[in-house]
N, C-alpha and C positions, 0 to 999 in steps of 0.2 A: 435372833439378829446377831447376837454376841458371837455364837458359834460359827456362822457363817463368815463373820469378820475375821475370827481367828484362823479359819480355814484358808481365807483369802491371802492372810498375811503368810501363813506356812507355805502356801502356793508359791508366793513370791520368793520366800528365802531358800526353799529347798533347791529350786533350779540355779539360784545363784551360788550356793554351796558346790553344787555338782559341777558348775561352770568353773569355778574356782579350782577344783581338784583335777580337772581334765589336763590343765597346762602344767605338766611335770617339769618344764623347761624353766620355770621362773625361779631365779635365784635372787638373793640379796646382794646387790653390788654398789649399795649407795656410799659405802666407805672407800671405794675404790676410784682412784683419779686417772683419767684418761682424756686429756684435753686436745682434741683434734683441731688443727687450724689448716685449713686448705689453702695451698698456693696456686694461683691461677697463671699457668705458663702462657695459655693463650691470649690473655690480656696483654701480657707483657711483649708479646710478639707482634700481635696485630694492631697495637696502639702506636707502635714506633714507626716512623717514616722509613721506608726501605734503605735509604742511603744511610741511615745510622745503624743499621742492624749489625754489621760487621764489627762496629766500635763498641756495641754493647754485649758482644759475646763473653767476654771475660767476667762482666758482672753477672750474666745469666749463668754461667758455670758456677759462680760462688753462690748464688742463691738457690739454684736448683741441683747443684751437686751431682749425685748419682743419677737422679731422674733424667737429666737433660741428655745424658748418653742413651739411656734406654729409649727416651722419645725419638732421638736421632736414628736409632736403629729401626724403629717403626716406621718412620717417614723415609728411611733409606738415604740419609744425608751424611753417614760416615762417622768417622772419629772426631769428637767435638774439639779435640785439640789440634786439629789439622787446620791450616791456613785456609783451606778451602771450604770449611764447614760454614763460615759466615756467608760465602756466596750461595751455597746450597740452601742456606736458610732463607735468603733473600727471594730466591726462586719459589720456595714453598709459601712465603708470606705475600707474594705479589700475584700468585695464581688466583684468577678471578673466582673460581669455585670455592677455594679455601676460604677467600674473604667473604663470599655470600654465606657459606656455612658457619663462619665465624660470628657474621651479624645474626644469624637464626639462632645460634647457641647462646649468644648474649641476650637476645630478646627472650628466651625461655629459661635462662639461667643468669639473670641480672646478679642474684647473690646466691651464695651456696651455704647460708647458715643452716638450713634445715639439715643438710647433709652433715654438717660440722657436728650437729647436735646428736643425729642418729648414729652416726660413725663413733662419736665419743661413747655412745650408750653400748654399741656393739663391742668395742675395744675394752670397756670396763668388765664385759661378760669374757672376753678373751683373757684378760689378766686375772680373772676370778679362776678360770680353769688352768691357765698358764702362768702363774705369778712370776716365773723366771724369765719370760720372754719379753721383748720390747715392742712398743708399738711403732708402726711405720710413719715416715713422712708421707702426707697425702697431697696429690697434684691433680690438676685438671689440666687438659689440652684438646687441641683438634688434631685427630690423628691421621687424617686423610681417609677416614673410614676403614682404616686398617685393622683396629682393635678396639675393644670395649675396656678392658682392664689391663694394665700394665703392672707387673710386680718384678721386684728385684730385692737384693739385700736391703731391708729397712726402707722401702720404697713401694708406694702403691699409688698407681696413676688411673685416672678416669677419663677415656676419650668421649667427650660430651657429644661429639658428632654420632656417636652410635646410640645416643638417648634422646633423640629429637621428636619421638612420637611415632605410634604405629602408622600413621598416615603420612609420615614425611615424604615429600615428593622425591627425594634423592634415592630412596630405598628401592623402589622398583626399577629406576634406572641403573642401579648397581646390581640387579637381578637377586636381590634379598628376598628370600620367599616371605609371604604373608604371616605364616605361622611364627617365623624368626622375628619379623619385624613388630609383631604383637607384643614381644618382650623387651623391645628398645624404647622403654619409658622412663620416666622419672622414678616411679615407685620401685623399679628394678636396680637403680644404681647401688644403693647400699647393700642389697643382698648379692648382687653380682661381686661387690668388693670383698664380702666376706667369704663367699665361695671361692673366689679368685685367691684371696689370701690363703685360705685352707689348702687349696690345690697347689700352691707354690711351696708351702711349708711341707706338705706330705705329698710329694710327687709320687706316682705309682713307681717309678724306678728307684726312689729313695728309700721307700718302705721294703723293697726287696721281697717280693712275694716269691714263694717257691715256683710259681708258674704263672704264666699270663694267659688265662682262659676266661670263658664266660663268668664262672664263678667268682674268680678273683676281681674281675672288672666291676661286676655289680656290688660286690660287697665293698670294694675300695670307693666306688662312687656313692654307695650308701653311707659309708663313713663321712665322706664330704658333705653330704647333705644333713647328716646328723650333726656334724661339727656346726654347719650353718644355721641349723634350728636352736642349738644352744647359744649361738651368738645372738640370734634374734628371735627370741621365745614369743613375742607378740606378732611377728608377721605371719600371714596365713599361708597355709600349705600350698595354695595355688601359686602365690609368688615364689616360695621356696623351690618348688618343683617346676616352675614355669608352665602349668597347666591351667586350662580353662576349668571353671567350675564342673562343666559336664565332664570333662577328662578326669578330674579329681575324683568325682563321684564313680565313673567306671573303674577306676583302680582300686577304690574302696570295696565296690560291690564285686569285683571280679578278682581279687587278690589270690585267692585259692585256686582258680581256674588257670590263671597266668602262671602260677608256680607249677602246676600239675602239667602244662603244656611244655615247660622247660625240661621237666623230667621224662615225660613221655617221649619226647623228641631228641633225647640224649644231647641236650644243648649245653648243660651246665659245664662240661668239660672240653668243650671245643675251643680249640686255641686259633683257628683261622681268623684273621682280622675282619674278613667280611662278615662272619655271623656276629662277632663282637660288635661291630659298628650298627649292625641292624637293631641290635637290642640297647646299646647305651649311646649311640650316636645321635646327631640332629637329624630329625625325620619328621613328616607330618603325622606319622602313626608308627607304631612297632609291627614291622612284618609279620613276626611269628603269632601276633595275637589278632586283632581285627582293626578294621578302619576307624573304629570308634576310640580305640586306644590312643594315648598320645605317644609321640616319640619319646624315647628313653623311658618307657613304662618299667623296664626291668630295674631301673635305678630305684624305683619306688620299691620294689620287692627287696632289693639291697638295704634300703633304709629300714624297712620293716624287720629285716633280719637283724640289723644292728640295734634297733629298739628292743627287740626280744632279748637280744644277747645282754644289753646293758641292764635290762630289767632283771634278768635272771642271775646276773653277777654283779650285784650292787656295790661290791668293794672296788670294781674297776674304774679307774679314773678316765678321764677323757683323753689325756696325754698318752696313757697306757693303749688305749684303744687305737689311737691315730698311728702309733708306730708298731702296732701288732701285725706281724706277717703271717701268723698262722691261721689260714683261712679255715682249714678244716676244723681246728679247735673252736673258732668263733661260730661255724655252723652247728656244730655238735652242741655246744653249750647254749646256743639261742634256743634249740629245742623248737625250731620254726616249723609250724604246722598249720598254715592258714586253712580256714574253712571255705 
């Protein structure tokens, strides 16, 4: 009985140890401070009587600073310093659909404490890897369904109307495909924030790659997902990549075959935008693979190339990776050869 008991204990311990070792993205951020407090523009707009809106514009400009202008661009109400801005804002806030959507957003998101906590943790990771960087101010809004994430200089905005749930009645009316609406949920808010922040900090044009082709695009997108994974080490792969469990399984089981197809069809150095979009753009599946594949399946390959590169060049810092424009060097040093 004693031997069986010890064996049982070992069976419990060994998988736990293996599980802990699997997540190489965990780092100790307990000593890093990043206190995110979210300001809610939609509440300040839709709880004011329409007649008072023009009068409160100066206080909104002061409270929301740069974000108010970005928000205005999103809803197409112009320069916030123009006298006409207040009138445009009245029209936006008195629109029936906008009011209905606001009510729905408040019903689903009466408080944002959970997102403040999760974003604070994510930005602690951000400061761990980029200690010289500053964390942004974070805001929520109703965007007229125009955008999910708004980024600017030290500004990060969340369009709550783009996170009302996969079954939100408005999305079919707006002709948003089901596979896209499936990701418009609360658990995607923080991952989308971190991906959006990374994409704004290291825009493709800012990195200045030597070419804009399939290989550069999949590696750049792979970098952004790797960045997101580093910021959110406990979030599942399915959420990080926007895949269903079945799609994630497909990518893991067919990694080698997908890479082989890119090579066999001479796709890696294609620079036409149509080919690039088919491989890294929004779609129900990736055209060059099979209908079982998810859209953006090639981004998974880019991520795996970056994982291999970072494993084989352990001295490389995340900051160095994100601004590295030498695609050929990354590919060669990754020694990527999936089975």
